[in-house]
N, C-alpha and C positions, 0 to 999 in steps of 0.2 A: 305724765309719768312722775312718780314720786321718787324722791331720792332717799336712799337708806344710808344712815350714818352708822358706822361700826365704832364701837368704843374699844379701841385697842390700847393696851397699856403702854405707857411711855417707858422705854428702856434706855437707861444710860449705858452706852456701849463701853465706856471705860470701866465702869463699876462691874458690868456683866463679865467682861474679859478678865478683870482682876479676880473676881469671885470664882470663875471657871478655872483659872490657873491654880488658885489655892486649893480647890477641891480635887484637882487632877493628881493622880498618883504617878510616881516615876514609871510604873509599868505601863500606864496609859500613854505617857510621853514616848516611850520606846516603841509602842505599837503604832503610834501616829508617825514617828520617824520612818519606821519600816514601810508603812503604807505610802508615804510620800515618795520614798526612794523607789519602791516597786512601781508606782505609777509613772514616775519620770523615766525609769528604765524601759518599761513597756511602751511608753509613748515614743521614745527614741528608736526602739526597734521597729515599731509600726511606721514611723516616718521614713526610716531607711528602706523598709520593704516597699513602701508606696513610691519612693523616689527612684528606686532601681530601674523599673521599666522605662521611666522618662529619660533617665541618664543613658541607658543602654541604646536608646534610639539615636543618640548623638554620635555613636560609633559608626565608622564606615561599614557597609555591608560586605559580606565575604567575597562577592564578585568584584567589588571595587578594590579590595585588598589584593585580590589575585592579579588585577591589572596594574598594580603599583609599579611593577618592574617586569621587563620582558627580555629574554635572551634571544639574540638573533645570530644565525649562522651566516657568515659572510662568504664562505667558500664557494657559493653558487653565483656570486656576482662577478662577472668578468670586468676587466679593466675598461673604463670608459662607459660602463653601464651603471644603472641604479636600481633601486628597489624601494617600494613604498610599503611600510608596515603600519599597524595601528598600535598606539600606546596611549592609554588613558582616554580612549575615544578620539584621539587626534592622529592624523596621518603624519608619518615621519619619513623624510627623504633620507636614504642611505646611498651615497654615491661613491663608487670606486674610481678615483680620479687617475687619469693618465699623467705621465711626466710632463707632457705639453700643457695640460690643464693646470697642473700645479705651478708650473713656471708662469703661466698667464695670470693666475690669481695673485701670485707673489709680486708680479710686475704691477698689478693694479693696486697694490697696497699704498702706493704713492698717489693714486688718482684722487680726484675731487669726489669724495664720498659724502652722502647725506649723514650717515651714521659711521664715522671713521672707526675702523677696527681692522687690525692686520689679520691675515689668514692664520698665522700661527697662534693667535689668541682664540680662534674659533675651532681649531681641530686639535686632537691629541696625537693623531698619526696623520701625516700630511696626505697619505694615500686615500684616506677615508673622510668624507664629510657627512656628518649626521646633524640634521636640522629638522625642527618641527615645520611641517608643510602647511602652515597657516599664514596667509598674508597679514602683515602687521597693520594694514590700513583698515580693512573691514572684516577680516576673518575668512576670506575666500581661500580656496585651495589652488595654488599656482600650477600651471602645466609646463611641460618642457617647452622651451622656446625663448624668444626675445633676442635682443641685439647682443647679449653678453654670454650666449651659449649656456645659460642657466635655466631660469624659470620665468614665466610670464603669467601674471595674474589676469585672468580673463575679465574680471569685473571692471577694473578701472585702469588697467595697463601698467601696474607696477612691475618693474623688471629686476631680477636678482641674478647675480653672477654665480659661478660655481664655488663660491665660498659662502653663499647665502646672504650676501650683502646687497642692500637696496642700491640700485644704480640709477633708476629712472622711475618716474610716476609718483603718485600721492603717498605711498608708504613712507613713513618717517624713520622707521627703524629696521634693522636687519632681521632676517628670519631667526627665530629663537633657537639656541643650541640647548637641547635637553641634557640633563645630567646623565652621563654614561661613562662606562669604563670598559677597557679591553680585558676580558677574562683570559683569552689567549690570542694568538695571531688571527684566528678565524672566527672568533665569537665575541660579541659585545653584549653588555647588560645595560639596558636603558632604564633609568629610574633608581 
């Protein structure tokens, strides 16, 4: 195969640019400025239009937003009974405690607890206990029972009292208290 050499003229870039600038009229310069600005603006709009779908996928879906908070009617829960509801895909225990249960958990405030926390720090109204029903050991859902009249985790035997505090077993922390508020005496809003 033979090699073909092209004779290309040597161009001095500095001289070429200097000559081009001298020959360019002010009208040409303003046209060039306009084209540069228009190109930059169009590119910015195009980049924003291309980025919008990607950024919008980072927003929570509408069904997730709908589950962000839930209102619960407490009027149908008798004293000494409880209810389990779902909030953000997690079960939540709502317990209407009796005067005896309240007295017992307050007495247990001074007991030797793995995760010391007084009952009054865990409730907003002492008659009502609201906790996320997920064991803090491995994420199982506890059942009614145990030695402390609260809940027993069937997986590894963690036991929680009627304040949701861990009393026995491998769980290291108390059942989590979700953010909630009383809207009125018989309705709470969780989340």
